[in-house]
N, C-alpha and C positions, 0 to 999 in steps of 0.2 A: 451343332447337328452334323455339319459336313465332316468335322474331325472325328466325331463318334462313329459315323458310318465308315470312314476310312479305317479307323482302328479295328472295327468289327470285321471288315474285309481282310485285313492283314492277319487277324487271329484265325479266321477260317481257313486261310491258305497256308498257315504256318505248320510245319511238320517237325517233329522231334527226331533227332538222329542220335543214336547211342552206340558206343562200342566199349571195349574193355577198359579204356583209359579216359574217354571223354564223353560228355553229353552236351548237345547243343541244339538250337532250333534254327531251321532254315525257312525262309519265305522267298518266293520267286519275285524277281524284279518285274515291274509293270512294263508293258510295251510289247514289241514284236518278239516272237520266239527266236528270230534269227539275229539276235544282238551279237555283235563282235566285241573285241576288247576295247575299241575306241568308244563304242556306244556305252559300254558299262562304265568306262572312266568318266565320260562326260556326264552320265547320270549321277555319279558320285559327286562330281564337281558342282553340278547345278543344285543338288540336294544340300551340299555343305554351304553353298552360297546363299540359298534360301534361309537356312537356319541361322547363319551368321547375320543376315539382314534383320533378324528379330521380327518374325511374322506376327501380325496382329490377330486377335481372336475376339469373337462375339461382338460386343459393343464398340470396341476400338476399331474393329474391321469395318463395321457398318458406318461409323462416323468418319473415319479417316482413310479407309482402304488399306491395302498392303503397301508397305514401303518398296521402293525400287530394289530389285535384286542386284547385288554386286555382279558385274560382268566377269566372265571368264576371259582371261587375257588371250592374246592371239598365239602365244608360244607355249607349247608344252611338249615334253618328250618322255618316252618310256625307255629306261635304261635298266636291263635286267641285272640282278645281283645273284650269281650262281654259287651255291654251296655244294661241294662234292665231298661226301663223307666216306663212302665206300665204293670201290670200283675195281675192276679186274686189273691185275698187275700192280696193285698198290704197293708202294715201297715203305721201308721203315722210316725214312727221313724225307723232309720236304725237298731237299736238294736232289735226292735220288728220284723222287717223283718227277721233278722238272727235267732231269737228264733223260729219263725214259719216256716221258709223255709230254714233253714241252711242245711238240708240234700240235698235239691234240688240244692242249690248253690254248695255243694261239688260234686254232680254228674256232674254239668256243668264243674267245674274246672278240674276234672280228666277224663272227656269225657267218662263216663261209666254210662249208664242209669239204669243198673240192680242191683246196689248196695243197700243193706239195709240201713236204716236210720243211724244206729250207725257207720257203716263203711264209709258211705258217709260223715258224719260230721267230721270224722277223717282226711279227705283230705281238710277241709276248714281251711285256714290260719286265723290268727288274722286280724280283721278289721283294716286297716291302716288309716282310717278316724277318726279324733277325734270328729267330730260333728255328728249330727243325720240326716243331709239332705240326705246323701247317704252312702252306704257301699263300701269300696274298698278292694278287695281281689286279691292278686298277688301270683301265684305259678309258678313252672317251666314249666307247660303245657299251662297256659292261664292266663288272668287277667279278673276279673269280677267287674263291676261297677253297683250297684243296687240302684235306687232312692227310697226314701220314699215319702209319700203323702205330708208331711210338706215341704220337699225339693222342690217338684214340685210347691207348692204354693208360696214359696219364689222366684222361678225363673219365675213365670207366667208373670211378667212385662217385662222380657227380652226374652220371647219365640219367636223363628222364625219358619218359615215353615218347616225347616229341623231339628229342635230341636238341632241346633248347640250349643246353650248355655249349653245344658246338656251333650254333647258328646265331642266337639272339645278340650276343655281344658284337659279333662281326656285322650283323645287320644294323646295329646302332651306328657303327662307323660309316657304313654305306649310306644310311639315311642322313647322317651329318654332312657327308660329301654332297649329297643332292641338295640339302637345305642351304648350305653355303653358296652353292652355284645359283640356285633359284632366287635367293635373296638379291643377288647382284643382277640376275636377269630381270627381275621385277623392277629394280631401280633403273635399269637401262630402258625399260619400256616407259617409265615415268618421266624421262628426261624432257620429252617434247611437251609435257603437260605443265611444266613450271612456267608461271606467268610473271614472277618477280625475281629480282636479284636475291632477295632474302631466301626464297625457296631454293635457289641454286646453291647458295652458301650452306643452307641446311642439308642439302643432299651431299655436298662435299664433306661436311662433318659426319654424316651418316656412313660414308665410305670409310673414313678414318676409324670410326667406332667399330664397324664390321670387321675391318682388318685386325684391330686389336683383339676383339672377342674371338675371332677365328684363330689367332696365334695362341690365345690362352685357353683354348678348348680342352687341353689336357696338359698335364705336367710330364707325361711320358714322352721321352724323345722319340721312341719308335712310332707312337701314334701320331705325333706332330709330323714326323717325316712322311708317314703314310698319307696323312691329310694333304700336306703340301704337294706331294707327288701326284695324288689323285686330282686335286684342283688344277694342277698344271696340265695333266693329261686331258681334263675336261675343257681346257682353253680359258680358265678363269683369269689368268694374267692379261690375255688379249681382251677379254670382255671388260676388265677394269680399265684398261687403256682406252677402249672405245667409250666407256662411260665418262672418263675424264675429258676426252676430246669433245664429246657431245655436250658436257656441262660448260666447257669453255665457249663453244659456239652459242649455247643457250644463254650464257652470261652476257655475251655481246648483244644478242637479240633483245634480251630483257632490258639491258641498259639503254639500247637504242629506243625501245618502246617507252621506257620511263622518261627519257629525255624528250621524246615527241609529246608524251602526255603533259610534261611540264610546260613545253612550248604552247600546247593547246590551251592549258589553263591560263597562261599569260595572255594569249589572244582573247580568251573569254573575259578576263579581267579588264584588258584594255578596252574591249567593246563596251563592257558594263560601265566603266568609269567615263568612257566617251559619251554614252547616253546620259549619264548623271550630269555631265557638264553641258548638256544640250540647252537647258533653260538659261544658264548664265551666258553661254555662247550666243544664244539668240538675242538676249537682252543687251549685252555689252558690245557685240560685234555686228550682228546681222541688222538689227534695227537702226543703229546709227548710220551704217553705210547705206541702208535703204532710204533713210531720210535725206541723204546727200544726193540721191539719184532723182531723175525727173519722173520716176515711176509712181503710179497712183498708190496712195496709202489707203488701206481699208479701215474699218472700225477697229477699236482697240482689241476686242476679242479675236476677230479674224486676223488682224495683223500679228497677234501673238502666235496663233496656230501656224500661219504661213512662215513666220520667222523660225519657229521650232522645227518645222519640216525642212527648211533650208539648212538649219544647223545639223539635223540628222544626216542629210545628204553630204554635208561637208565632213562630218565625222566618218561616215562610211568611205568617202573618197580617201581621206587621210589613212585610215586603217588598211584599205585595199592597196594603196601605193606602198605603204610600209611593208606589208606582207610580200608584195611582189619584189621589192628591193632586197628582202632578206635572202641570204644564201640558202640553197636547199639543204 
C-alpha cells in the first residue's frame, strides 16, 4: 500500500518534456526547494544504497523489517570533467588551441579565474592526446577536453543532436579515472576494519589484481598513457603507498591480536584442565596431607567437599602465579 501510494504521487508530479530531438519525463526530488548540489548527490547516494540493500515488501517487511541500509563512506569528491566543443578564437589544431588559449585552460583546470597568464599556464598539464583533433588535460582538480576545428570537421559525418560522438567516449575515460581512484580510496577506508591476517592478505591480493586490471584497461598506448598520467595527477601512487603502509601496520596489529587470542585460549584450557584435575588432586594430595595433620576430619561427604575446595584454591594459586611470571 505504501509503495502504491508513493508510485501514484510520483506519477502525479511527473511532467513530460519534448523538443525536436528528445522526449523525456521529469519528476521533482522530494525535500526542500533549496537543495544544493551536495544535497542532490547525497539523495542519489542514499537512494542507491537503499536499493542495493534489497528492500523488503509486504509480508517480508512485516515479518523481518527492512535490512540495514549500507552506509555512505566519509569521503567523496566532485571533480568536473569539462568538454569544450566550440569557442571564440578556436584554432584548427589542438596545439594551436593550447598556444593561444593555454592560460584560459589552466584557469579552468585550477578553478581560479583571477590568475595571470604565466601562473595559469603553470597549472596546465601536458596534453595527453597524441593527435591534433582535440586536447586532453587531466589534473587532480578536473579534466578538460578541448576540440579543434579540424577535429570537428573529421567528426561531422558522425555528429548527433547531443554531440555524443564528441563527448561520450571521452567521458568514459574520465569515469574510468574516477572509478580506479575510488576503488583504491574505498580500500583505504577498509584497512582499519580488517580483523584477521587473512583479511589483510586478501586486501594485498586485491591491490595486485586492481593494478593488473588497470594496466590492461586498454590496448591503446595513448589511452594507457592518459590513464597513468591522470591517476598520477589524482595522487593514486601516494594513495597506494598509504594503503600498503596501513596494511603493514594492520598486519602487525592482527598478528598481535591473534597471538593474544591464542594465549587466552591457552589460559582457558589450562584453567579447564586444572579444574578437571581437582577431584584427583583432592583425593591423592589434599586428603592424605590432611590426615597427617592434627586438624579435625569431617564426615566423608563433607571432607570430600572441603578437599575439592582446597584443591580449587591450589589450582587458582598455581595459575595466578604462572600468569604473573609470564613476560608481558
